[in-house]
C-alpha positions as CSV (number, residue, x, y, z in Angstrom):
1,M,-35.8,-41.2,-22.1
2,T,-32.8,-40.4,-24.1
3,P,-30.8,-36.6,-23.5
4,I,-31.2,-34.5,-26.9
5,E,-30.3,-30.6,-28.0
6,L,-32.1,-28.5,-30.1
7,Y,-30.3,-25.3,-31.9
8,I,-33.0,-23.4,-33.7
9,H,-32.0,-20.7,-36.2
10,I,-33.3,-17.5,-36.9
11,P,-31.8,-16.2,-39.9
12,F,-32.6,-12.3,-39.8
13,C,-30.4,-9.2,-39.2
14,V,-31.1,-5.7,-38.6
15,K,-28.1,-5.5,-40.8
16,K,-25.3,-7.9,-41.9
17,C,-22.0,-7.7,-39.8
18,L,-18.7,-7.1,-42.2
19,Y,-16.9,-9.7,-40.6
20,C,-19.6,-12.0,-40.4
21,D,-20.2,-15.6,-42.9
22,F,-23.4,-16.8,-41.2
23,L,-26.2,-18.1,-42.9
24,S,-28.5,-14.2,-42.5
25,G,-29.7,-11.5,-44.2
26,V,-32.0,-8.3,-43.1
27,F,-35.8,-9.8,-44.1
28,D,-38.9,-7.4,-43.6
29,E,-41.7,-8.2,-41.2
30,K,-43.8,-10.8,-43.6
31,M,-41.1,-13.1,-44.3
32,Q,-39.7,-13.5,-40.4
33,R,-43.8,-14.0,-40.1
34,R,-43.8,-16.5,-42.8
35,Y,-40.3,-18.2,-41.5
36,V,-41.5,-18.8,-38.0
37,A,-44.6,-20.2,-39.4
38,A,-42.4,-22.7,-41.4
39,L,-39.8,-22.8,-38.6
40,C,-43.4,-24.3,-35.9
41,T,-43.8,-26.5,-38.9
42,E,-40.4,-27.8,-39.3
43,I,-40.4,-28.4,-34.8
44,K,-43.8,-30.1,-34.9
45,Y,-42.9,-32.8,-37.7
46,M,-39.5,-33.2,-36.1
47,A,-41.2,-33.9,-32.8
48,S,-42.8,-36.5,-34.7
49,Q,-40.1,-37.9,-36.0
50,V,-38.1,-39.3,-32.8
51,H,-39.2,-41.1,-29.9
52,G,-38.1,-41.8,-26.2
53,V,-35.9,-38.4,-25.9
54,E,-36.3,-35.5,-23.3
55,V,-34.8,-31.8,-24.2
56,A,-31.7,-31.3,-22.2
57,T,-31.1,-27.6,-24.0
58,I,-32.4,-25.2,-26.6
59,Y,-30.3,-22.5,-28.5
60,V,-31.4,-20.0,-30.6
61,G,-29.2,-18.7,-32.6
62,G,-28.5,-16.8,-35.8
63,G,-28.4,-14.1,-37.2
64,T,-29.9,-11.9,-34.3
65,P,-32.8,-13.8,-32.6
66,S,-33.7,-10.8,-30.6
67,W,-34.2,-8.9,-34.0
68,L,-37.8,-11.1,-34.0
69,S,-40.7,-9.7,-32.3
70,E,-41.7,-11.0,-28.5
71,D,-44.7,-12.8,-29.8
72,L,-42.7,-14.8,-32.9
73,M,-40.2,-15.6,-30.2
74,D,-42.9,-16.7,-27.4
75,S,-44.5,-19.0,-30.4
76,I,-41.5,-20.7,-31.3
77,I,-40.6,-21.5,-27.2
78,T,-44.5,-23.1,-26.7
79,T,-44.6,-24.7,-29.8
80,V,-41.7,-26.7,-29.0
81,K,-42.8,-27.1,-25.0
82,S,-46.0,-28.5,-26.9
83,S,-44.2,-30.7,-29.3
84,F,-41.3,-32.0,-27.2
85,R,-41.1,-33.8,-24.3
86,V,-38.8,-30.3,-22.0
87,N,-36.4,-31.3,-19.1
88,P,-38.4,-28.9,-16.6
89,L,-34.5,-27.8,-15.7
90,A,-33.5,-27.6,-19.7
91,E,-31.0,-24.7,-20.6
92,I,-33.4,-22.7,-22.8
93,S,-30.5,-19.3,-25.0
94,V,-31.6,-17.0,-27.0
95,E,-28.6,-14.8,-28.9
96,C,-29.0,-11.3,-28.7
97,N,-27.7,-7.9,-30.2
98,P,-27.6,-4.5,-28.2
99,G,-30.2,-2.4,-29.6
100,T,-32.6,-5.0,-30.3
101,L,-34.4,-5.7,-27.0
102,S,-36.9,-4.6,-24.8
103,A,-38.3,-4.4,-21.2
104,E,-41.4,-6.2,-22.9
105,K,-39.3,-8.7,-24.9
106,L,-37.6,-9.8,-22.1
107,N,-40.6,-9.9,-19.8
108,V,-42.0,-12.3,-22.7
109,Y,-38.5,-14.2,-22.8
110,R,-39.0,-15.0,-19.4
111,S,-42.4,-16.0,-19.1
112,V,-41.9,-18.9,-22.0
113,G,-38.6,-20.2,-19.5
114,I,-35.8,-18.7,-21.3
115,N,-32.8,-18.6,-18.9
116,R,-30.4,-17.6,-20.7
117,L,-29.0,-15.3,-22.8
118,S,-25.8,-14.1,-24.7
119,I,-24.9,-10.8,-25.5
120,G,-23.5,-10.3,-28.3
121,L,-20.8,-7.1,-27.1
122,Q,-17.5,-7.8,-28.9
123,S,-15.8,-4.8,-28.5
124,A,-16.4,-1.6,-26.0
125,N,-14.3,0.4,-28.6
126,D,-16.9,2.2,-30.4
127,D,-14.0,2.8,-33.3
128,E,-13.5,-1.1,-33.3
129,L,-17.4,-1.6,-33.2
130,K,-17.7,0.6,-36.5
131,E,-15.0,-0.9,-38.0
132,L,-17.0,-4.4,-37.8
133,G,-19.9,-3.0,-38.9
134,R,-21.8,-3.9,-34.9
135,I,-25.4,-2.0,-35.3
136,H,-25.0,-0.5,-31.2
137,D,-22.1,1.6,-29.9
138,Y,-20.9,0.8,-26.4
139,N,-23.3,2.7,-24.4
140,R,-26.2,1.1,-26.2
141,F,-24.4,-2.2,-24.7
142,L,-24.7,-1.3,-21.1
143,H,-28.1,0.0,-21.5
144,T,-29.2,-3.2,-23.0
145,F,-27.0,-5.0,-20.2
146,D,-29.0,-3.3,-17.7
147,L,-32.4,-4.4,-18.9
148,V,-31.2,-8.1,-18.5
149,R,-30.2,-7.3,-15.3
150,K,-33.4,-5.6,-14.1
151,A,-35.5,-8.1,-15.7
152,G,-34.1,-10.5,-13.4
153,F,-31.5,-13.2,-15.8
154,D,-28.9,-14.1,-13.5
155,N,-27.3,-16.6,-16.6
156,V,-25.7,-14.1,-18.9
157,N,-22.7,-14.3,-21.5
158,V,-21.0,-11.7,-23.2
159,D,-19.2,-12.2,-26.3
160,I,-16.3,-10.6,-27.3
161,M,-13.3,-10.4,-30.3
162,T,-9.3,-10.3,-30.2
163,G,-6.8,-10.0,-32.4
164,L,-9.4,-7.0,-34.8
165,P,-7.4,-4.8,-37.0
166,H,-5.6,-2.6,-35.3
167,Q,-6.7,-3.7,-31.6
168,T,-3.9,-3.1,-29.0
169,V,-3.3,-4.6,-25.7
170,E,-4.8,-1.5,-24.2
171,K,-8.0,-1.1,-26.5
172,L,-8.0,-5.1,-25.3
173,E,-7.8,-4.2,-21.9
174,R,-10.6,-1.2,-21.6
175,T,-13.1,-4.2,-22.8
176,L,-12.2,-7.1,-20.5
177,N,-11.9,-4.4,-17.7
178,A,-15.8,-2.6,-19.1
179,V,-16.9,-6.3,-19.3
180,T,-15.8,-8.1,-16.0
181,M,-16.7,-4.8,-13.8
182,L,-20.2,-6.5,-15.0
183,R,-20.1,-9.8,-13.6
184,P,-21.8,-11.6,-16.7
185,E,-21.9,-15.4,-15.7
186,H,-20.4,-16.5,-18.7
187,I,-17.5,-14.6,-21.1
188,S,-17.0,-16.1,-24.7
189,A,-13.8,-14.7,-26.7
190,Y,-13.6,-15.4,-30.0
191,S,-10.6,-14.4,-32.5
192,L,-11.8,-12.5,-35.7
193,I,-11.3,-15.2,-38.7
194,I,-11.3,-13.6,-41.8
195,E,-13.9,-15.7,-43.9
196,E,-14.4,-15.6,-47.7
197,G,-17.6,-13.6,-49.2
198,T,-17.3,-11.0,-46.4
199,P,-16.4,-7.4,-46.6
200,F,-13.5,-7.9,-44.5
201,Y,-12.5,-10.9,-46.7
202,D,-12.0,-8.5,-50.0
203,K,-10.6,-5.7,-47.3
204,Y,-8.1,-7.5,-45.5
205,K,-7.4,-10.9,-47.2
206,F,-4.0,-9.7,-48.4
207,D,-3.2,-8.8,-44.8
208,A,-4.7,-12.4,-43.8
209,V,-2.4,-14.4,-45.8
210,K,0.5,-12.5,-43.8
211,Q,-0.4,-13.1,-41.2
212,H,-1.1,-16.5,-41.0
213,A,2.7,-16.9,-43.3
214,G,4.3,-15.3,-39.5
215,M,4.8,-11.8,-42.1
216,E,4.7,-8.4,-41.2
217,T,0.9,-6.9,-42.0
218,E,-0.4,-3.4,-42.3
219,D,-3.9,-3.7,-40.9
220,L,-4.6,-7.1,-38.7
221,P,-2.0,-7.9,-36.0
222,T,0.3,-10.0,-36.4
223,D,0.3,-13.7,-35.7
224,E,2.7,-13.2,-33.3
225,E,0.4,-10.0,-31.8
226,S,-2.7,-12.2,-32.1
227,Y,-1.1,-14.8,-29.9
228,H,-0.3,-12.2,-27.4
229,L,-3.8,-10.6,-27.7
230,Y,-5.3,-14.2,-27.1
231,K,-2.8,-15.2,-23.9
232,Y,-3.1,-11.8,-22.4
233,T,-7.4,-12.3,-22.7
234,M,-7.2,-15.5,-20.9
235,D,-4.6,-14.3,-18.2
236,Y,-7.0,-11.5,-17.2
237,L,-10.2,-13.6,-16.9
238,E,-8.7,-16.1,-15.5
239,K,-7.8,-13.3,-12.9
240,K,-10.6,-12.0,-12.6
241,G,-12.8,-15.2,-11.5
242,Y,-13.4,-16.7,-14.9
243,K,-12.5,-20.0,-15.2
244,R,-11.7,-21.4,-19.0
245,Y,-13.6,-24.7,-19.6
246,E,-13.1,-24.9,-23.6
247,I,-10.8,-22.9,-25.9
248,S,-12.4,-19.6,-26.2
249,N,-14.9,-19.9,-23.3
250,Y,-14.6,-18.8,-19.5
251,A,-17.1,-19.0,-17.3
252,R,-17.6,-17.7,-13.0
253,G,-18.8,-20.7,-10.4
254,E,-21.0,-23.2,-12.8
255,K,-22.5,-21.2,-15.2
256,V,-21.0,-23.0,-18.2
257,C,-22.7,-23.2,-21.1
258,R,-24.8,-26.6,-21.2
259,H,-26.0,-26.5,-24.6
260,N,-21.9,-26.0,-25.7
261,I,-20.9,-29.3,-23.4
262,G,-23.2,-31.3,-24.8
263,Y,-22.0,-30.8,-28.3
264,W,-18.3,-30.8,-26.9
265,D,-19.4,-34.3,-25.9
266,R,-21.2,-35.3,-28.8
267,V,-24.8,-35.5,-27.0
268,P,-27.2,-35.9,-29.9
269,Y,-29.2,-32.8,-31.5
270,L,-31.7,-31.8,-33.5
271,G,-31.1,-28.5,-35.9
272,L,-34.3,-26.7,-36.7
273,G,-34.6,-23.9,-39.3
274,L,-32.7,-22.8,-42.2
275,G,-29.5,-24.7,-42.7
276,A,-29.1,-26.2,-39.1
277,A,-27.4,-28.9,-38.3
278,T,-28.7,-32.0,-37.2
279,L,-26.5,-35.1,-35.2
280,Y,-28.8,-38.2,-34.5
281,Q,-28.7,-41.6,-34.4
282,N,-24.9,-40.7,-35.6
283,R,-26.3,-39.7,-38.8
284,R,-25.5,-36.3,-39.9
285,A,-27.4,-33.9,-41.8
286,D,-28.0,-29.9,-43.1
287,N,-31.0,-28.0,-43.5
288,I,-31.6,-26.8,-47.1
289,R,-30.5,-22.8,-46.9
290,D,-32.8,-21.3,-49.5
291,I,-35.6,-19.4,-46.9
292,Y,-38.2,-19.4,-50.0
293,K,-37.6,-23.3,-50.1
294,Y,-37.7,-23.9,-46.8
295,C,-40.9,-22.0,-46.3
296,E,-42.9,-23.5,-49.6
297,I,-41.6,-27.4,-48.0
298,A,-43.2,-26.2,-44.4
299,E,-46.1,-24.7,-46.2
300,Q,-47.2,-28.2,-48.1
301,I,-46.8,-30.2,-45.1
302,A,-48.8,-28.3,-43.0
303,E,-51.5,-28.7,-45.8
304,G,-51.4,-32.0,-45.4
305,K,-49.4,-33.1,-48.4
306,E,-46.9,-35.6,-48.8
307,I,-43.4,-34.3,-50.0
308,S,-41.4,-36.9,-51.8
309,T,-37.7,-37.3,-50.5
310,E,-35.1,-40.0,-50.0
311,L,-34.0,-38.2,-47.1
312,S,-35.1,-38.4,-43.1
313,S,-36.4,-35.4,-43.5
314,P,-37.9,-33.2,-46.3
315,F,-36.1,-30.0,-44.9
316,Y,-32.8,-31.8,-45.4
317,D,-30.3,-30.9,-47.9
318,N,-28.1,-33.5,-47.1
319,E,-27.3,-36.8,-45.0
320,E,-25.1,-39.1,-43.9
321,T,-24.3,-41.6,-41.6
322,L,-20.7,-41.4,-40.0
323,S,-18.5,-44.4,-39.9
324,K,-17.5,-45.8,-36.5
325,K,-13.9,-44.4,-37.7
326,E,-15.8,-40.8,-38.1
327,A,-17.3,-41.0,-34.9
328,M,-14.0,-41.8,-32.7
329,E,-11.7,-38.7,-34.9
330,E,-15.1,-36.1,-33.8
331,F,-14.9,-37.7,-30.3
332,M,-11.2,-36.2,-30.0
333,F,-11.7,-33.2,-31.8
334,L,-14.9,-31.9,-30.3
335,G,-14.0,-33.3,-27.0
336,L,-10.3,-32.4,-26.9
337,R,-11.6,-28.6,-27.3
338,K,-12.4,-28.7,-23.5
339,I,-9.9,-27.9,-20.8
340,D,-11.0,-31.4,-19.0
341,G,-10.5,-33.3,-22.2
342,V,-11.8,-36.0,-23.0
343,N,-13.2,-39.5,-20.7
344,R,-11.7,-42.8,-21.6
345,S,-14.5,-44.6,-20.6
346,D,-17.1,-42.6,-21.8
347,F,-14.5,-43.9,-25.4
348,F,-15.2,-47.0,-24.3
349,N,-18.3,-46.6,-23.8
350,M,-19.4,-45.7,-27.2
351,F,-17.1,-47.5,-29.2
352,G,-16.8,-51.0,-27.2
353,I,-12.7,-50.6,-26.9
354,D,-10.2,-49.0,-25.2
355,I,-8.6,-45.5,-26.6
356,E,-5.5,-46.7,-26.6
357,A,-6.1,-49.5,-28.8
358,I,-7.2,-46.8,-31.5
359,Y,-4.5,-44.1,-30.6
360,G,-1.6,-45.1,-28.3
361,P,0.9,-44.2,-30.1
362,I,-0.6,-40.7,-31.1
363,I,-1.5,-40.2,-27.6
364,T,2.1,-41.6,-26.5
365,A,4.0,-38.9,-29.2
366,L,1.6,-36.3,-28.0
367,R,2.3,-36.8,-24.7
368,N,6.2,-37.2,-24.8
369,Q,5.9,-33.8,-26.9
370,G,3.9,-31.8,-24.0
371,F,1.4,-31.5,-25.8
372,M,-0.8,-33.5,-23.7
373,D,-1.3,-34.8,-20.7
374,A,-3.4,-37.4,-18.5
375,K,-5.0,-37.5,-15.1
376,E,-8.0,-39.4,-13.5
377,G,-9.0,-41.4,-16.6
378,R,-9.0,-38.4,-18.9
379,L,-7.3,-36.9,-21.7
380,F,-6.6,-33.5,-22.0
381,L,-4.2,-31.0,-24.3
382,T,-1.6,-28.6,-22.3
383,D,-1.6,-25.3,-22.6
384,I,1.1,-25.8,-25.0
385,G,-1.0,-28.5,-26.8
386,I,-4.0,-25.7,-26.8
387,D,-1.8,-23.0,-28.2
388,V,-1.1,-25.0,-31.1
389,S,-4.3,-27.0,-31.4
390,N,-5.6,-27.1,-34.6
391,Q,-1.6,-29.2,-35.3
392,V,-2.2,-31.2,-32.5
393,L,-6.3,-32.1,-33.3
394,A,-5.5,-33.2,-37.0
395,Q,-2.7,-36.2,-35.5
396,F,-6.7,-37.7,-34.8
397,L,-7.7,-38.4,-38.5
398,L,-7.5,-41.7,-38.7
399,D,-6.8,-44.1,-41.8
400,K,-9.4,-44.5,-44.0
């Protein structure tokens, strides 16, 4: 059986955060129920299209999946398990926001096999949470975390952010101290990115330009300050026993996110739900992004109607077969995000050629510059290489 991963997108939020450009929005319960029914139809449809596979991980993201009522989450996971062959030890993750969970929801999560939760804290400072447009304060997060532990979850991630407007080392240290004292198994530490189309872009776009140009800023940390906050986070977490295994992710013991590891290793995955991305049999595809069109297609399928499409799925908006060069580029881009880097033998097994035959001069140059190193059959970025990873990874683009 070939292992695959499932990503399931829930595009609903209590309200949209000011920095967020994800495909999500505020919809009433009627629309939520219609969407979940459509999603379950897509799950069944896609399960009928793939054969000889076993689901290794399931990740329910958004949006705010925990905003769904417990019966809807039950319906989604139950549909997956009745439609696909799911490994009994599969990692099943759900993204959650403080204030959207209850003891009842968590009990249902446990009963259907959800075994990993990711809680979006972002900051332990209420002024920063307000600036970000989050729906919770720090005390509400603490209440949520307590509920999660009392429900028996022993694989929990907490998201935090660095590079926030007016963020200081002292504020960041308060967040890091508050989170590590709770001892979650996993911490994701992301740097704020000012994305077009968000309220933050309207408010901070000129500051963001100055930041990227290395100039003095008014509200955002300067580029140098952002780097210092990033390094401070890494050093603090590692001293507290969290091992960094990817540029932005840290884990205690063996509690890495298996779903993310699969993504960086290019394990095939199906994206289910609005706008979700798929990589299967070396084909990339994206689902349609119009929620009403998505639901209409699912409802027609549920009624037994045939949908005319030239793509592999009527839910796809686009689809392409990756060339060998594109697949090699992805292998390097994604794999080198991991602290352990990429495995030479994996490259050979996937592409039938030694990695040095394709990237030899680039690897040699990067090693001579101190950006890359090798050990026990693996190639990986050094700390200096990770600091300038965007520039380093761009070296692995191949001439078409």
